[in-house]
N, C-alpha and C positions, 0 to 999 in steps of 0.2 A: 760729535757734530755741534758746532756753535749755534747759538740761538738764531743769528742772522741767516746762516745757511739752512737751518731747519725751516725757517719761515719761507725762504725762497723755494724750497722743495715741496711745499704744501700744494696739493692738487686743487684746482678750482672745484672739483667735485665735493671736497670737504666743506667748502664754504656754503654749498647748496644743502648739505645734509646735516650739518652739525646741530641745527636746531631740532633735529629728529632723533638725536642720540639719547638713549636712556640706559640706565644700568639696573641690574638686579643683583641682590646679594645671595650667595650660595655658600654651602659648606665647603670650606677650602680643602680640608683633609680628604673628604670623600670624592672630590672632583679633580684630583691631580691629573688624570689622563686628559680630561677635557681642557684643563688650563694650559696644557702643553701647546695647544694649537690656537687658543683664543686669547685675545688681549684681556688682561685683567689687572687689578690692583688690589693689594692686600689691605684689609680694613679690620682692625682688631684681630680676632681669630677667624674672620670670614674672608671671602674674596668677592670683589665687585667685578662682574663681567658686563660687557656692553652689547647693545643691540641698536639697530636703526629702525625706527618706526616705519613700517611699510604701508600699513593701512589701518584705518579705524573701523573695527568691526562692532562698534558700539559697546558690546559687552566686554570684549578683551582686545587689547591692541596686539597686532601681529608685529613681532620684532625679528629682524634678520640678525643673527649673531655676528659679531665682528671678530673675524679671524686675524691672526698675525699677518697673513698675506694681504688682506684688505687694508689694514692699517698702514702697511708698508706702501701700498699703491697710492694711498691718500697722502702719504708723507707725514703722518701723525704718530704720536706715541701714546702710551697709556695715560700719561698726565694730561694730554690734550683732550682725550675722550672723557676723562674724569671731570675736568673743569667744565666741559660742555654739558655733561650729564647733570652736574650739580646746578648749573644755571637753569637747565630745563626742569629740574626737579622742583624748583621754586614755583613753577607755573602749574605743577601737578596739583589737582584738587585732592586733598587728604581729609579724612573725617576721623573724629574721635568720638566713640559712642560707649556709654556704660554697657558692660558686657551683659548685664541683666536684661537689657532691651534687645539684645541680639538673639536671645533664646526664647521661643514661645513659652509663655507661662512663667518666665523668669527662672532663676536658679536659687537653690537653697544657700543661705549664707554659710560659709565654712566656719570652723571653730575659731580661726584667727580673725574673722571679719575683715578680710582683705578686699579692698575696693579695687576693681580692675576695669580698665577701659580698652576697647579694641581700637587700634590705629591702623588704618588701611587707606589705599588710594580710592578715589571715587569709583573706578571701574573694577576694583578688587584684584588687580593683577600686580604682582611684584611689589606689594605694599610694604614689605620689610624694609625697603629703601627709605621709608619715612624716618628711620633712625638717624638719617643724615639731614633731615629737614629741621635745622636748628631753630628757626623761628617758631615752628609748631611746638617743639619741645619746650622752648623758653616760655611761650605763652601758657602752655599746660602747667608747667612747673610753677609759674607765677600764680596760677589759680589754686594751687594746692600747697606743695612744700618746696623747699629748696632742692631736694633730690628726688628723682623719679627713677624707679626700677623699670627696666625694659625687658620683657620676656619674649623670646623668639618663638611665637606660636607656630609659624611656618614661613616659607619664602614669600607668602602673600600678605602676612599681617604681623603686627607686633601687639603685645599687651602692655599697657602702661599702668604702673602701680605706684601711687603716691607713697612716699616714705613717711610713715607715722612715728618713726623713732623707736619702734619695737625690735629692730634688728631681725627682720624676717628673711634674710638672705638665704639661709639654709632651707627654710620652708619653701621658698620660691624655687630654689635649685631642684629640690625633690619634685616639685610640681612640674617643672619643665621636663625633667627626665621621664616622669611618668607619662606625660602627654606624648613625648617623642617615642616612647616604647610602642605606642599604638601604630605608628607608621614608619618607624626607622628602617624596617626591612621590607614592608609591604609597599611603601611609596617613598623611597629614599630621595627622590627628586624634590619632595616637599619638605624634607628635614633640613632645618637651617643650622641649629646649634643647640647644645645643652647648657650653654652659658647663660648667666643672668647679667645683664648690662645695667648701667645706671647713667643718668644724665645729671650732672652737677650744674645747677643754674648759675652759681657764683662764678665758676670757672668756665662755663659755657662749653663743656666738653663731655663726650661719652666715653666710658671706660668699662672694664669688666669687674663686676662686683663679686661674682662667685662662679 
């Protein structure tokens, strides 16, 4: 389908709802069945699935998952949903907090003295998508180092670790796997990935470190 024909077939409904399109990142391998009927786009070793914000319940936004049928009726493709979601993501309030302030009484420093920061959306839902919020990552990296490690704590949040040049990728990899072992089978819907990602400020891109 040419771009001009694609534009002609877009439903007026899409123009009304595109500002309400959000995405969330999920484990691609573990959600193959779900992805067969829902519009998605691959991102690194993850999958971005889309939803339309139906209501603001203050604590958590209610999202209606976008199926292939719905997208077809609107005359849009995964790329349209992706672009709309990225634009809307920039308006999402995200916060970055030192992990020591997230746990009552603080936490004991580990032997590697790794500084960690929790990155999540203001309402705490689907916060892993902040990995695509490049302005946030660039600002954080500028305050610390050129490279930032990103740990997938869950589908709701990411952990940011400034690179101190000590080459801690393997340590971080083990840490992620250990955390995931706690809910990999008990709460598989919360498990995002065992990978360690990184943000390179100079290249302004996210990749897989380990």
